[in-house]
All heavy atoms as a GROMACS GRO file, in nm:
protein
  658
    1MET      N    1  17.793  15.209   8.253
    1MET     CA    2  17.902  15.120   8.284
    1MET      C    3  18.037  15.187   8.259
    1MET      O    4  18.139  15.128   8.285
    1MET     CB    5  17.893  14.991   8.207
    1MET     CG    6  17.781  14.904   8.244
    1MET     SD    7  17.827  14.735   8.216
    1MET     CE    8  17.732  14.658   8.340
    2GLY      N    9  18.036  15.304   8.198
    2GLY     CA   10  18.158  15.379   8.183
    2GLY      C   11  18.242  15.339   8.062
    2GLY      O   12  18.363  15.355   8.065
    3PHE      N   13  18.182  15.293   7.960
    3PHE     CA   14  18.257  15.256   7.837
    3PHE      C   15  18.246  15.374   7.742
    3PHE      O   16  18.164  15.374   7.652
    3PHE     CB   17  18.201  15.127   7.776
    3PHE     CG   18  18.207  15.007   7.862
    3PHE    CD1   19  18.093  14.940   7.900
    3PHE    CD2   20  18.328  14.964   7.916
    3PHE    CE1   21  18.098  14.829   7.982
    3PHE    CE2   22  18.338  14.854   7.998
    3PHE     CZ   23  18.222  14.787   8.031
    4VAL      N   24  18.335  15.468   7.754
    4VAL     CA   25  18.332  15.590   7.674
    4VAL      C   26  18.345  15.564   7.525
    4VAL      O   27  18.278  15.630   7.446
    4VAL     CB   28  18.447  15.684   7.721
    4VAL    CG1   29  18.450  15.811   7.638
    4VAL    CG2   30  18.428  15.719   7.866
    5ASP      N   31  18.425  15.468   7.484
    5ASP     CA   32  18.449  15.448   7.344
    5ASP      C   33  18.353  15.349   7.279
    5ASP      O   34  18.375  15.304   7.167
    5ASP     CB   35  18.593  15.399   7.321
    5ASP     CG   36  18.622  15.266   7.392
    5ASP    OD1   37  18.550  15.231   7.484
    5ASP    OD2   38  18.723  15.202   7.354
    6MET      N   39  18.247  15.311   7.345
    6MET     CA   40  18.158  15.206   7.296
    6MET      C   41  18.073  15.242   7.172
    6MET      O   42  18.033  15.150   7.102
    6MET     CB   43  18.065  15.158   7.407
    6MET     CG   44  18.134  15.077   7.511
    6MET     SD   45  18.198  14.918   7.449
    6MET     CE   46  18.369  14.949   7.435
    7PRO      N   47  18.040  15.370   7.144
    7PRO     CA   48  17.953  15.394   7.029
    7PRO      C   49  18.004  15.336   6.897
    7PRO      O   50  17.926  15.306   6.807
    7PRO     CB   51  17.944  15.546   7.022
    7PRO     CG   52  17.969  15.591   7.158
    7PRO     CD   53  18.067  15.489   7.215
    8ASN      N   54  18.135  15.321   6.880
    8ASN     CA   55  18.190  15.274   6.755
    8ASN      C   56  18.222  15.125   6.762
    8ASN      O   57  18.283  15.068   6.669
    8ASN     CB   58  18.320  15.348   6.722
    8ASN     CG   59  18.294  15.495   6.701
    8ASN    OD1   60  18.192  15.533   6.647
    8ASN    ND2   61  18.383  15.578   6.750
    9LYS      N   62  18.179  15.055   6.864
    9LYS     CA   63  18.209  14.912   6.883
    9LYS      C   64  18.088  14.827   6.845
    9LYS      O   65  17.975  14.869   6.850
    9LYS     CB   66  18.248  14.884   7.025
    9LYS     CG   67  18.368  14.963   7.072
    9LYS     CD   68  18.495  14.919   7.008
    9LYS     CE   69  18.613  14.998   7.068
    9LYS     NZ   70  18.738  14.961   7.002
   10SER      N   71  18.120  14.700   6.809
   10SER     CA   72  18.010  14.602   6.783
   10SER      C   73  17.950  14.561   6.915
   10SER      O   74  18.010  14.580   7.024
   10SER     CB   75  18.067  14.484   6.708
   10SER     OG   76  18.150  14.410   6.793
   11LEU      N   77  17.839  14.497   6.908
   11LEU     CA   78  17.775  14.443   7.029
   11LEU      C   79  17.864  14.338   7.093
   11LEU      O   80  17.869  14.328   7.215
   11LEU     CB   81  17.635  14.384   6.998
   11LEU     CG   82  17.535  14.484   6.953
   11LEU    CD1   83  17.400  14.413   6.919
   11LEU    CD2   84  17.508  14.590   7.058
   12GLN      N   85  17.938  14.260   7.013
   12GLN     CA   86  18.026  14.162   7.067
   12GLN      C   87  18.145  14.229   7.142
   12GLN      O   88  18.193  14.181   7.244
   12GLN     CB   89  18.081  14.069   6.960
   12GLN     CG   90  17.977  13.976   6.902
   12GLN     CD   91  17.881  14.049   6.810
   12GLN    OE1   92  17.914  14.146   6.745
   12GLN    NE2   93  17.760  14.000   6.808
   13ASP      N   94  18.192  14.340   7.089
   13ASP     CA   95  18.296  14.416   7.157
   13ASP      C   96  18.248  14.467   7.292
   13ASP      O   97  18.319  14.460   7.393
   13ASP     CB   98  18.345  14.535   7.073
   13ASP     CG   99  18.421  14.497   6.949
   13ASP    OD1  100  18.473  14.384   6.940
   13ASP    OD2  101  18.423  14.582   6.855
   14VAL      N  102  18.126  14.516   7.296
   14VAL     CA  103  18.063  14.563   7.420
   14VAL      C  104  18.053  14.444   7.515
   14VAL      O  105  18.089  14.455   7.633
   14VAL     CB  106  17.929  14.626   7.397
   14VAL    CG1  107  17.861  14.664   7.528
   14VAL    CG2  108  17.941  14.752   7.308
   15ALA      N  109  18.008  14.328   7.467
   15ALA     CA  110  17.994  14.211   7.550
   15ALA      C  111  18.128  14.168   7.610
   15ALA      O  112  18.136  14.131   7.727
   15ALA     CB  113  17.934  14.096   7.471
   16GLU      N  114  18.234  14.176   7.530
   16GLU     CA  115  18.366  14.139   7.579
   16GLU      C  116  18.407  14.230   7.691
   16GLU      O  117  18.459  14.185   7.794
   16GLU     CB  118  18.467  14.142   7.467
   16GLU     CG  119  18.608  14.103   7.512
   16GLU     CD  120  18.711  14.109   7.404
   16GLU    OE1  121  18.688  14.182   7.302
   16GLU    OE2  122  18.814  14.041   7.418
   17LYS      N  123  18.388  14.362   7.677
   17LYS     CA  124  18.419  14.459   7.781
   17LYS      C  125  18.341  14.428   7.908
   17LYS      O  126  18.394  14.432   8.018
   17LYS     CB  127  18.389  14.601   7.738
   17LYS     CG  128  18.475  14.648   7.624
   17LYS     CD  129  18.598  14.717   7.679
   17LYS     CE  130  18.673  14.783   7.564
   17LYS     NZ  131  18.796  14.841   7.602
   18VAL      N  132  18.209  14.399   7.895
   18VAL     CA  133  18.127  14.367   8.011
   18VAL      C  134  18.180  14.245   8.081
   18VAL      O  135  18.194  14.239   8.204
   18VAL     CB  136  17.979  14.346   7.967
   18VAL    CG1  137  17.896  14.284   8.080
   18VAL    CG2  138  17.920  14.481   7.923
   19MET      N  139  18.215  14.139   8.005
   19MET     CA  140  18.264  14.017   8.062
   19MET      C  141  18.401  14.033   8.125
   19MET      O  142  18.424  13.974   8.233
   19MET     CB  143  18.265  13.908   7.954
   19MET     CG  144  18.127  13.871   7.909
   19MET     SD  145  18.129  13.760   7.767
   19MET     CE  146  18.123  13.605   7.855
   20ARG      N  147  18.483  14.115   8.070
   20ARG     CA  148  18.617  14.138   8.130
   20ARG      C  149  18.599  14.212   8.264
   20ARG      O  150  18.673  14.185   8.360
   20ARG     CB  151  18.707  14.220   8.038
   20ARG     CG  152  18.755  14.138   7.924
   20ARG     CD  153  18.875  14.197   7.853
   20ARG     NE  154  18.909  14.121   7.735
   20ARG     CZ  155  18.971  14.002   7.740
   20ARG    NH1  156  19.005  13.950   7.855
   20ARG    NH2  157  18.999  13.935   7.629
   21LYS      N  158  18.503  14.303   8.272
   21LYS     CA  159  18.479  14.375   8.396
   21LYS      C  160  18.423  14.283   8.503
   21LYS      O  161  18.461  14.295   8.618
   21LYS     CB  162  18.385  14.491   8.368
   21LYS     CG  163  18.368  14.585   8.485
   21LYS     CD  164  18.290  14.708   8.451
   21LYS     CE  165  18.281  14.799   8.570
   21LYS     NZ  166  18.225  14.926   8.537
   22LYS      N  167  18.334  14.191   8.465
   22LYS     CA  168  18.272  14.099   8.562
   22LYS      C  169  18.369  13.992   8.612
   22LYS      O  170  18.352  13.938   8.718
   22LYS     CB  171  18.150  14.034   8.500
   22LYS     CG  172  18.043  14.135   8.458
   22LYS     CD  173  17.920  14.115   8.533
   22LYS     CE  174  17.816  14.212   8.484
   22LYS     NZ  175  17.744  14.277   8.589
   23LYS      N  176  18.464  13.956   8.526
   23LYS     CA  177  18.568  13.859   8.562
   23LYS      C  178  18.522  13.716   8.591
   23LYS      O  179  18.590  13.639   8.656
   23LYS     CB  180  18.654  13.910   8.678
   23LYS     CG  181  18.723  14.041   8.647
   23LYS     CD  182  18.808  14.090   8.759
   23LYS     CE  183  18.873  14.218   8.718
   23LYS     NZ  184  18.951  14.281   8.817
   24LYS      N  185  18.400  13.686   8.547
   24LYS     CA  186  18.351  13.549   8.565
   24LYS      C  187  18.242  13.521   8.459
   24LYS      O  188  18.191  13.619   8.398
   24LYS     CB  189  18.294  13.527   8.705
   24LYS     CG  190  18.174  13.615   8.738
   24LYS     CD  191  18.126  13.589   8.877
   24LYS     CE  192  17.999  13.670   8.905
   24LYS     NZ  193  17.941  13.644   9.034
   25PRO      N  194  18.206  13.396   8.433
   25PRO     CA  195  18.100  13.366   8.338
   25PRO      C  196  17.972  13.435   8.379
   25PRO      O  197  17.949  13.462   8.495
   25PRO     CB  198  18.089  13.213   8.345
   25PRO     CG  199  18.222  13.170   8.388
   25PRO     CD  200  18.272  13.274   8.486
   26ILE      N  201  17.890  13.461   8.278
   26ILE     CA  202  17.765  13.538   8.302
   26ILE      C  203  17.652  13.474   8.226
   26ILE      O  204  17.669  13.427   8.114
   26ILE     CB  205  17.786  13.687   8.264
   26ILE    CG1  206  17.666  13.772   8.294
   26ILE    CG2  207  17.826  13.701   8.120
   26ILE    CD1  208  17.688  13.921   8.280
   27ASP      N  209  17.535  13.475   8.284
   27ASP     CA  210  17.414  13.425   8.220
   27ASP      C  211  17.384  13.509   8.095
   27ASP      O  212  17.401  13.633   8.098
   27ASP     CB  213  17.296  13.436   8.318
   27ASP     CG  214  17.166  13.390   8.256
   27ASP    OD1  215  17.146  13.268   8.238
   27ASP    OD2  216  17.086  13.479   8.216
   28PHE      N  217  17.342  13.443   7.987
   28PHE     CA  218  17.322  13.517   7.863
   28PHE      C  219  17.224  13.632   7.877
   28PHE      O  220  17.249  13.741   7.828
   28PHE     CB  221  17.273  13.424   7.750
   28PHE     CG  222  17.239  13.497   7.625
   28PHE    CD1  223  17.344  13.535   7.540
   28PHE    CD2  224  17.108  13.532   7.593
   28PHE    CE1  225  17.314  13.614   7.425
   28PHE    CE2  226  17.078  13.603   7.477
   28PHE     CZ  227  17.183  13.643   7.395
   29ARG      N  228  17.112  13.610   7.946
   29ARG     CA  229  17.012  13.720   7.956
   29ARG      C  230  17.070  13.838   8.034
   29ARG      O  231  17.043  13.952   8.002
   29ARG     CB  232  16.886  13.671   8.019
   29ARG     CG  233  16.808  13.574   7.927
   29ARG     CD  234  16.662  13.576   7.958
   29ARG     NE  235  16.592  13.487   7.869
   29ARG     CZ  236  16.529  13.528   7.756
   29ARG    NH1  237  16.526  13.654   7.729
   29ARG    NH2  238  16.467  13.441   7.681
   30LYS      N  239  17.146  13.811   8.139
   30LYS     CA  240  17.211  13.922   8.216
   30LYS      C  241  17.314  13.994   8.128
   30LYS      O  242  17.319  14.117   8.129
   30LYS     CB  243  17.278  13.864   8.342
   30LYS     CG  244  17.358  13.965   8.419
   30LYS     CD  245  17.273  14.073   8.478
   30LYS     CE  246  17.355  14.164   8.569
   30LYS     NZ  247  17.321  14.304   8.555
   31LEU      N  248  17.391  13.919   8.052
   31LEU     CA  249  17.488  13.979   7.958
   31LEU      C  250  17.414  14.064   7.862
   31LEU      O  251  17.457  14.181   7.834
   31LEU     CB  252  17.568  13.870   7.887
   31LEU     CG  253  17.665  13.918   7.778
   31LEU    CD1  254  17.770  14.008   7.838
   31LEU    CD2  255  17.726  13.799   7.708
   32TRP      N  256  17.304  14.017   7.802
   32TRP     CA  257  17.229  14.095   7.703
   32TRP      C  258  17.172  14.221   7.764
   32TRP      O  259  17.179  14.328   7.707
   32TRP     CB  260  17.120  14.006   7.644
   32TRP     CG  261  17.030  14.078   7.544
   32TRP    CD1  262  16.897  14.093   7.549
   32TRP    CD2  263  17.074  14.143   7.423
   32TRP    NE1  264  16.850  14.164   7.443
   32TRP    CE2  265  16.959  14.196   7.359
   32TRP    CE3  266  17.197  14.166   7.363
   32TRP    CZ2  267  16.962  14.265   7.239
   32TRP    CZ3  268  17.202  14.236   7.243
   32TRP    CH2  269  17.087  14.286   7.185
   33GLU      N  270  17.123  14.215   7.888
   33GLU     CA  271  17.072  14.332   7.954
   33GLU      C  272  17.182  14.435   7.976
   33GLU      O  273  17.162  14.553   7.955
   33GLU     CB  274  17.009  14.298   8.089
   33GLU     CG  275  16.871  14.231   8.078
   33GLU     CD  276  16.769  14.320   8.013
   33GLU    OE1  277  16.762  14.440   8.045
   33GLU    OE2  278  16.692  14.269   7.928
   34ASP      N  279  17.298  14.388   8.015
   34ASP     CA  280  17.414  14.479   8.040
   34ASP      C  281  17.457  14.547   7.909
   34ASP      O  282  17.485  14.663   7.903
   34ASP     CB  283  17.526  14.406   8.103
   34ASP     CG  284  17.502  14.369   8.249
   34ASP    OD1  285  17.404  14.417   8.306
   34ASP    OD2  286  17.583  14.290   8.304
   35VAL      N  287  17.462  14.466   7.801
   35VAL     CA  288  17.503  14.521   7.670
   35VAL      C  289  17.396  14.622   7.623
   35VAL      O  290  17.434  14.734   7.579
   35VAL     CB  291  17.514  14.408   7.564
   35VAL    CG1  292  17.525  14.460   7.422
   35VAL    CG2  293  17.637  14.319   7.595
   36CYS      N  294  17.269  14.596   7.642
   36CYS     CA  295  17.161  14.685   7.601
   36CYS      C  296  17.171  14.816   7.681
   36CYS      O  297  17.144  14.924   7.625
   36CYS     CB  298  17.026  14.623   7.622
   36CYS     SG  299  16.991  14.491   7.504
   37LYS      N  300  17.206  14.812   7.806
   37LYS     CA  301  17.222  14.934   7.886
   37LYS      C  302  17.336  15.020   7.832
   37LYS      O  303  17.325  15.141   7.818
   37LYS     CB  304  17.252  14.902   8.031
   37LYS     CG  305  17.131  14.857   8.108
   37LYS     CD  306  17.168  14.821   8.250
   37LYS     CE  307  17.052  14.750   8.321
   37LYS     NZ  308  17.092  14.701   8.455
   38VAL      N  309  17.450  14.956   7.797
   38VAL     CA  310  17.565  15.028   7.748
   38VAL      C  311  17.533  15.097   7.617
   38VAL      O  312  17.568  15.216   7.597
   38VAL     CB  313  17.686  14.936   7.730
   38VAL    CG1  314  17.799  15.005   7.656
   38VAL    CG2  315  17.735  14.882   7.864
   39VAL      N  316  17.464  15.031   7.526
   39VAL     CA  317  17.432  15.090   7.396
   39VAL      C  318  17.296  15.161   7.394
   39VAL      O  319  17.257  15.215   7.289
   39VAL     CB  320  17.436  14.982   7.283
   39VAL    CG1  321  17.580  14.929   7.272
   39VAL    CG2  322  17.336  14.876   7.304
   40SER      N  323  17.229  15.167   7.508
   40SER     CA  324  17.102  15.242   7.520
   40SER      C  325  16.994  15.195   7.425
   40SER      O  326  16.928  15.275   7.356
   40SER     CB  327  17.126  15.391   7.506
   40SER     OG  328  17.218  15.435   7.601
   41PHE      N  329  16.973  15.061   7.416
   41PHE     CA  330  16.866  15.009   7.332
   41PHE      C  331  16.730  15.034   7.396
   41PHE      O  332  16.712  15.029   7.518
   41PHE     CB  333  16.880  14.856   7.316
   41PHE     CG  334  16.973  14.810   7.204
   41PHE    CD1  335  17.014  14.684   7.202
   41PHE    CD2  336  17.020  14.902   7.107
   41PHE    CE1  337  17.100  14.639   7.099
   41PHE    CE2  338  17.105  14.862   7.008
   41PHE     CZ  339  17.145  14.728   7.005
   42THR      N  340  16.628  15.057   7.312
   42THR     CA  341  16.491  15.065   7.358
   42THR      C  342  16.441  14.923   7.382
   42THR      O  343  16.506  14.824   7.337
   42THR     CB  344  16.402  15.135   7.253
   42THR    OG1  345  16.400  15.053   7.135
   42THR    CG2  346  16.453  15.274   7.217
   43GLU      N  347  16.322  14.910   7.439
   43GLU     CA  348  16.268  14.775   7.460
   43GLU      C  349  16.241  14.702   7.327
   43GLU      O  350  16.269  14.582   7.318
   43GLU     CB  351  16.137  14.785   7.540
   43GLU     CG  352  16.155  14.813   7.690
   43GLU     CD  353  16.235  14.707   7.758
   43GLU    OE1  354  16.217  14.587   7.737
   43GLU    OE2  355  16.325  14.747   7.837
   44SER      N  356  16.197  14.773   7.227
   44SER     CA  357  16.175  14.704   7.099
   44SER      C  358  16.304  14.665   7.034
   44SER      O  359  16.313  14.560   6.969
   44SER     CB  360  16.091  14.794   7.007
   44SER     OG  361  16.162  14.914   6.973
   45GLU      N  362  16.411  14.745   7.048
   45GLU     CA  363  16.540  14.705   6.994
   45GLU      C  364  16.597  14.586   7.065
   45GLU      O  365  16.652  14.495   7.004
   45GLU     CB  366  16.640  14.821   7.006
   45GLU     CG  367  16.612  14.934   6.911
   45GLU     CD  368  16.705  15.057   6.935
   45GLU    OE1  369  16.723  15.096   7.053
   45GLU    OE2  370  16.757  15.109   6.835
   46LYS      N  371  16.574  14.581   7.196
   46LYS     CA  372  16.622  14.464   7.274
   46LYS      C  373  16.558  14.336   7.220
   46LYS      O  374  16.627  14.235   7.203
   46LYS     CB  375  16.580  14.478   7.423
   46LYS     CG  376  16.662  14.575   7.504
   46LYS     CD  377  16.612  14.570   7.647
   46LYS     CE  378  16.666  14.677   7.732
   46LYS     NZ  379  16.612  14.672   7.866
   47LYS      N  380  16.430  14.341   7.200
   47LYS     CA  381  16.359  14.220   7.150
   47LYS      C  382  16.397  14.185   7.008
   47LYS      O  383  16.415  14.066   6.977
   47LYS     CB  384  16.207  14.244   7.158
   47LYS     CG  385  16.155  14.250   7.302
   47LYS     CD  386  16.007  14.279   7.302
   47LYS     CE  387  15.959  14.295   7.446
   47LYS     NZ  388  15.823  14.337   7.455
   48SER      N  389  16.412  14.281   6.922
   48SER     CA  390  16.440  14.252   6.782
   48SER      C  391  16.585  14.210   6.756
   48SER      O  392  16.611  14.147   6.653
   48SER     CB  393  16.401  14.373   6.694
   48SER     OG  394  16.489  14.480   6.714
   49LYS      N  395  16.677  14.250   6.842
   49LYS     CA  396  16.817  14.224   6.816
   49LYS      C  397  16.878  14.110   6.898
   49LYS      O  398  16.993  14.070   6.875
   49LYS     CB  399  16.898  14.353   6.839
   49LYS     CG  400  16.862  14.464   6.740
   49LYS     CD  401  16.938  14.589   6.771
   49LYS     CE  402  16.892  14.707   6.686
   49LYS     NZ  403  16.956  14.709   6.557
   50MET      N  404  16.804  14.056   6.992
   50MET     CA  405  16.859  13.956   7.082
   50MET      C  406  16.901  13.829   7.006
   50MET      O  407  17.009  13.777   7.031
   50MET     CB  408  16.759  13.920   7.195
   50MET     CG  409  16.823  13.822   7.293
   50MET     SD  410  16.727  13.801   7.444
   50MET     CE  411  16.590  13.704   7.384
   51ALA      N  412  16.818  13.777   6.917
   51ALA     CA  413  16.851  13.653   6.847
   51ALA      C  414  16.976  13.671   6.763
   51ALA      O  415  17.063  13.582   6.757
   51ALA     CB  416  16.737  13.607   6.762
   52LYS      N  417  16.988  13.782   6.695
   52LYS     CA  418  17.108  13.807   6.609
   52LYS      C  419  17.233  13.818   6.699
   52LYS      O  420  17.341  13.768   6.667
   52LYS     CB  421  17.092  13.937   6.531
   52LYS     CG  422  17.207  13.962   6.436
   52LYS     CD  423  17.185  14.084   6.351
   52LYS     CE  424  17.305  14.103   6.259
   52LYS     NZ  425  17.297  14.222   6.185
   53PHE      N  426  17.221  13.881   6.815
   53PHE     CA  427  17.330  13.889   6.908
   53PHE      C  428  17.374  13.751   6.956
   53PHE      O  429  17.493  13.719   6.957
   53PHE     CB  430  17.294  13.980   7.027
   53PHE     CG  431  17.397  13.986   7.134
   53PHE    CD1  432  17.517  14.051   7.119
   53PHE    CD2  433  17.376  13.922   7.256
   53PHE    CE1  434  17.615  14.057   7.219
   53PHE    CE2  435  17.471  13.930   7.359
   53PHE     CZ  436  17.589  13.993   7.337
   54TYR      N  437  17.278  13.668   6.989
   54TYR     CA  438  17.307  13.532   7.037
   54TYR      C  439  17.381  13.457   6.927
   54TYR      O  440  17.485  13.390   6.953
   54TYR     CB  441  17.174  13.459   7.073
   54TYR     CG  442  17.201  13.324   7.134
   54TYR    CD1  443  17.209  13.309   7.271
   54TYR    CD2  444  17.206  13.210   7.054
   54TYR    CE1  445  17.229  13.183   7.329
   54TYR    CE2  446  17.230  13.084   7.113
   54TYR     CZ  447  17.239  13.075   7.248
   54TYR     OH  448  17.261  12.949   7.305
   55ASN      N  449  17.332  13.466   6.806
   55ASN     CA  450  17.396  13.396   6.693
   55ASN      C  451  17.541  13.446   6.675
   55ASN      O  452  17.629  13.367   6.652
   55ASN     CB  453  17.315  13.413   6.568
   55ASN     CG  454  17.366  13.328   6.453
   55ASN    OD1  455  17.385  13.210   6.468
   55ASN    ND2  456  17.387  13.390   6.338
   56SER      N  457  17.556  13.576   6.681
   56SER     CA  458  17.691  13.635   6.664
   56SER      C  459  17.784  13.588   6.775
   56SER      O  460  17.902  13.564   6.752
   56SER     CB  461  17.684  13.788   6.667
   56SER     OG  462  17.609  13.835   6.558
   57MET      N  463  17.733  13.573   6.895
   57MET     CA  464  17.816  13.525   7.007
   57MET      C  465  17.865  13.382   6.979
   57MET      O  466  17.979  13.350   7.009
   57MET     CB  467  17.736  13.528   7.137
   57MET     CG  468  17.706  13.663   7.191
   57MET     SD  469  17.846  13.743   7.268
   57MET     CE  470  17.870  13.644   7.412
   58THR      N  471  17.778  13.297   6.924
   58THR     CA  472  17.816  13.161   6.900
   58THR      C  473  17.925  13.151   6.791
   58THR      O  474  18.005  13.057   6.791
   58THR     CB  475  17.697  13.071   6.855
   58THR    OG1  476  17.642  13.122   6.732
   58THR    CG2  477  17.590  13.068   6.963
   59LEU      N  478  17.929  13.250   6.699
   59LEU     CA  479  18.024  13.248   6.593
   59LEU      C  480  18.154  13.321   6.626
   59LEU      O  481  18.253  13.308   6.555
   59LEU     CB  482  17.963  13.313   6.466
   59LEU     CG  483  17.843  13.240   6.409
   59LEU    CD1  484  17.780  13.321   6.298
   59LEU    CD2  485  17.880  13.097   6.364
   60ASP      N  486  18.156  13.400   6.730
   60ASP     CA  487  18.274  13.482   6.767
   60ASP      C  488  18.369  13.397   6.848
   60ASP      O  489  18.332  13.345   6.954
   60ASP     CB  490  18.227  13.605   6.845
   60ASP     CG  491  18.333  13.710   6.859
   60ASP    OD1  492  18.450  13.672   6.896
   60ASP    OD2  493  18.303  13.826   6.841
   61SER      N  494  18.489  13.386   6.803
   61SER     CA  495  18.588  13.297   6.870
   61SER      C  496  18.635  13.347   7.006
   61SER      O  497  18.702  13.275   7.077
   61SER     CB  498  18.708  13.280   6.777
   61SER     OG  499  18.776  13.404   6.756
   62ARG      N  500  18.600  13.468   7.045
   62ARG     CA  501  18.637  13.520   7.179
   62ARG      C  502  18.553  13.458   7.289
   62ARG      O  503  18.591  13.459   7.406
   62ARG     CB  504  18.623  13.671   7.183
   62ARG     CG  505  18.716  13.745   7.094
   62ARG     CD  506  18.686  13.893   7.096
   62ARG     NE  507  18.565  13.919   7.020
   62ARG     CZ  508  18.518  14.042   6.996
   62ARG    NH1  509  18.576  14.149   7.050
   62ARG    NH2  510  18.408  14.056   6.925
   63PHE      N  511  18.436  13.405   7.255
   63PHE     CA  512  18.340  13.361   7.359
   63PHE      C  513  18.321  13.210   7.356
   63PHE      O  514  18.340  13.145   7.252
   63PHE     CB  515  18.205  13.429   7.335
   63PHE     CG  516  18.215  13.577   7.327
   63PHE    CD1  517  18.209  13.643   7.204
   63PHE    CD2  518  18.234  13.652   7.440
   63PHE    CE1  519  18.218  13.779   7.196
   63PHE    CE2  520  18.245  13.793   7.434
   63PHE     CZ  521  18.238  13.856   7.309
   64ILE      N  522  18.278  13.158   7.469
   64ILE     CA  523  18.246  13.016   7.481
   64ILE      C  524  18.121  13.001   7.560
   64ILE      O  525  18.103  13.066   7.663
   64ILE     CB  526  18.364  12.936   7.542
   64ILE    CG1  527  18.334  12.787   7.541
   64ILE    CG2  528  18.396  12.985   7.683
   64ILE    CD1  529  18.455  12.701   7.569
   65GLN      N  530  18.031  12.916   7.509
   65GLN     CA  531  17.909  12.888   7.581
   65GLN      C  532  17.934  12.776   7.680
   65GLN      O  533  17.988  12.671   7.646
   65GLN     CB  534  17.796  12.848   7.485
   65GLN     CG  535  17.662  12.836   7.555
   65GLN     CD  536  17.551  12.806   7.460
   65GLN    OE1  537  17.570  12.775   7.345
   65GLN    NE2  538  17.431  12.815   7.508
   66LEU      N  539  17.899  12.803   7.803
   66LEU     CA  540  17.917  12.707   7.913
   66LEU      C  541  17.784  12.645   7.950
   66LEU      O  542  17.688  12.660   7.881
   66LEU     CB  543  17.986  12.779   8.029
   66LEU     CG  544  18.117  12.851   7.996
   66LEU    CD1  545  18.158  12.944   8.109
   66LEU    CD2  546  18.224  12.750   7.964
   67GLU      N  547  17.779  12.578   8.060
   67GLU     CA  548  17.657  12.512   8.100
   67GLU      C  549  17.546  12.610   8.143
   67GLU      O  550  17.577  12.723   8.183
   67GLU     CB  551  17.681  12.411   8.214
   67GLU     CG  552  17.743  12.473   8.333
   67GLU     CD  553  17.790  12.370   8.433
   67GLU    OE1  554  17.832  12.260   8.394
   67GLU    OE2  555  17.780  12.399   8.555
   68LYS      N  556  17.423  12.569   8.131
   68LYS     CA  557  17.306  12.646   8.173
   68LYS      C  558  17.300  12.786   8.114
   68LYS      O  559  17.270  12.885   8.183
   68LYS     CB  560  17.296  12.650   8.324
   68LYS     CG  561  17.282  12.513   8.386
   68LYS     CD  562  17.259  12.519   8.534
   68LYS     CE  563  17.248  12.376   8.587
   68LYS     NZ  564  17.232  12.374   8.731
   69ASN      N  565  17.334  12.798   7.986
   69ASN     CA  566  17.327  12.926   7.910
   69ASN      C  567  17.414  13.039   7.969
   69ASN      O  568  17.378  13.154   7.960
   69ASN     CB  569  17.180  12.971   7.896
   69ASN     CG  570  17.166  13.058   7.772
   69ASN    OD1  571  17.237  13.048   7.676
   69ASN    ND2  572  17.067  13.149   7.777
   70THR      N  573  17.524  12.999   8.029
   70THR     CA  574  17.618  13.101   8.075
   70THR      C  575  17.731  13.107   7.967
   70THR      O  576  17.758  13.013   7.896
   70THR     CB  577  17.684  13.068   8.211
   70THR    OG1  578  17.745  12.941   8.207
   70THR    CG2  579  17.578  13.070   8.321
   71TRP      N  580  17.789  13.222   7.962
   71TRP     CA  581  17.894  13.252   7.864
   71TRP      C  582  18.018  13.300   7.933
   71TRP      O  583  18.013  13.371   8.034
   71TRP     CB  584  17.845  13.355   7.763
   71TRP     CG  585  17.741  13.301   7.671
   71TRP    CD1  586  17.610  13.279   7.699
   71TRP    CD2  587  17.762  13.257   7.538
   71TRP    NE1  588  17.548  13.227   7.591
   71TRP    CE2  589  17.637  13.210   7.492
   71TRP    CE3  590  17.875  13.250   7.455
   71TRP    CZ2  591  17.622  13.160   7.363
   71TRP    CZ3  592  17.857  13.200   7.328
   71TRP    CH2  593  17.733  13.154   7.283
   72GLY      N  594  18.131  13.266   7.876
   72GLY     CA  595  18.260  13.312   7.927
   72GLY      C  596  18.350  13.351   7.813
   72GLY      O  597  18.318  13.332   7.694
   73LEU      N  598  18.465  13.408   7.850
   73LEU     CA  599  18.566  13.440   7.754
   73LEU      C  600  18.653  13.316   7.731
   73LEU      O  601  18.703  13.255   7.826
   73LEU     CB  602  18.651  13.559   7.803
   73LEU     CG  603  18.576  13.690   7.814
   73LEU    CD1  604  18.664  13.795   7.882
   73LEU    CD2  605  18.534  13.737   7.678
   74LYS      N  606  18.671  13.282   7.609
   74LYS     CA  607  18.746  13.161   7.574
   74LYS      C  608  18.888  13.172   7.632
   74LYS      O  609  18.948  13.074   7.676
   74LYS     CB  610  18.752  13.139   7.424
   74LYS     CG  611  18.797  13.001   7.385
   74LYS     CD  612  18.788  12.980   7.237
   74LYS     CE  613  18.646  12.937   7.200
   74LYS     NZ  614  18.637  12.897   7.059
   75SER      N  615  18.946  13.291   7.636
   75SER     CA  616  19.083  13.311   7.685
   75SER      C  617  19.095  13.273   7.834
   75SER      O  618  19.206  13.248   7.882
   75SER     CB  619  19.126  13.452   7.664
   75SER     OG  620  19.045  13.544   7.733
   76ARG      N  621  18.986  13.269   7.905
   76ARG     CA  622  18.991  13.237   8.051
   76ARG      C  623  18.963  13.087   8.078
   76ARG      O  624  18.971  13.046   8.194
   76ARG     CB  625  18.880  13.313   8.126
   76ARG     CG  626  18.913  13.462   8.128
   76ARG     CD  627  18.815  13.533   8.215
   76ARG     NE  628  18.846  13.674   8.224
   76ARG     CZ  629  18.756  13.767   8.249
   76ARG    NH1  630  18.634  13.733   8.271
   76ARG    NH2  631  18.792  13.893   8.252
   77GLN      N  632  18.935  13.011   7.975
   77GLN     CA  633  18.903  12.869   7.995
   77GLN      C  634  19.028  12.785   7.981
   77GLN      O  635  19.111  12.806   7.891
   77GLN     CB  636  18.796  12.823   7.895
   77GLN     CG  637  18.667  12.902   7.902
   77GLN     CD  638  18.606  12.893   8.040
   77GLN    OE1  639  18.588  12.787   8.097
   77GLN    NE2  640  18.568  13.008   8.092
   78SER      N  641  19.038  12.683   8.065
   78SER     CA  642  19.149  12.589   8.050
   78SER      C  643  19.089  12.460   7.994
   78SER      O  644  18.977  12.422   8.021
   78SER     CB  645  19.214  12.560   8.187
   78SER     OG  646  19.121  12.512   8.276
   79TYR      N  647  19.166  12.397   7.908
   79TYR     CA  648  19.115  12.276   7.837
   79TYR      C  649  19.190  12.155   7.885
   79TYR      O  650  19.302  12.156   7.925
   79TYR     CB  651  19.133  12.294   7.690
   79TYR     CG  652  19.047  12.405   7.634
   79TYR    CD1  653  19.100  12.530   7.614
   79TYR    CD2  654  18.914  12.385   7.607
   79TYR    CE1  655  19.025  12.634   7.564
   79TYR    CE2  656  18.835  12.491   7.560
   79TYR     CZ  657  18.891  12.614   7.539
   79TYR     OH  658  18.812  12.719   7.492
   0.00000   0.00000   0.00000
């Protein structure tokens, strides 16, 4: 995906970059797959880290969970 500076970033930082590039809400599983590609996770790492990533997303104020397990950037939502 071309994120040269990503090795020093958290998974949430990677997710934010992915979401900014996509410019629209994204299904959680697709987001997770994209993040895993950027950080080069193995299949076992993908499985073992997904729940922690999901939990971290719910706690991170940059993100908002939308309908049908899609996620967006809170800064793009109007209230």
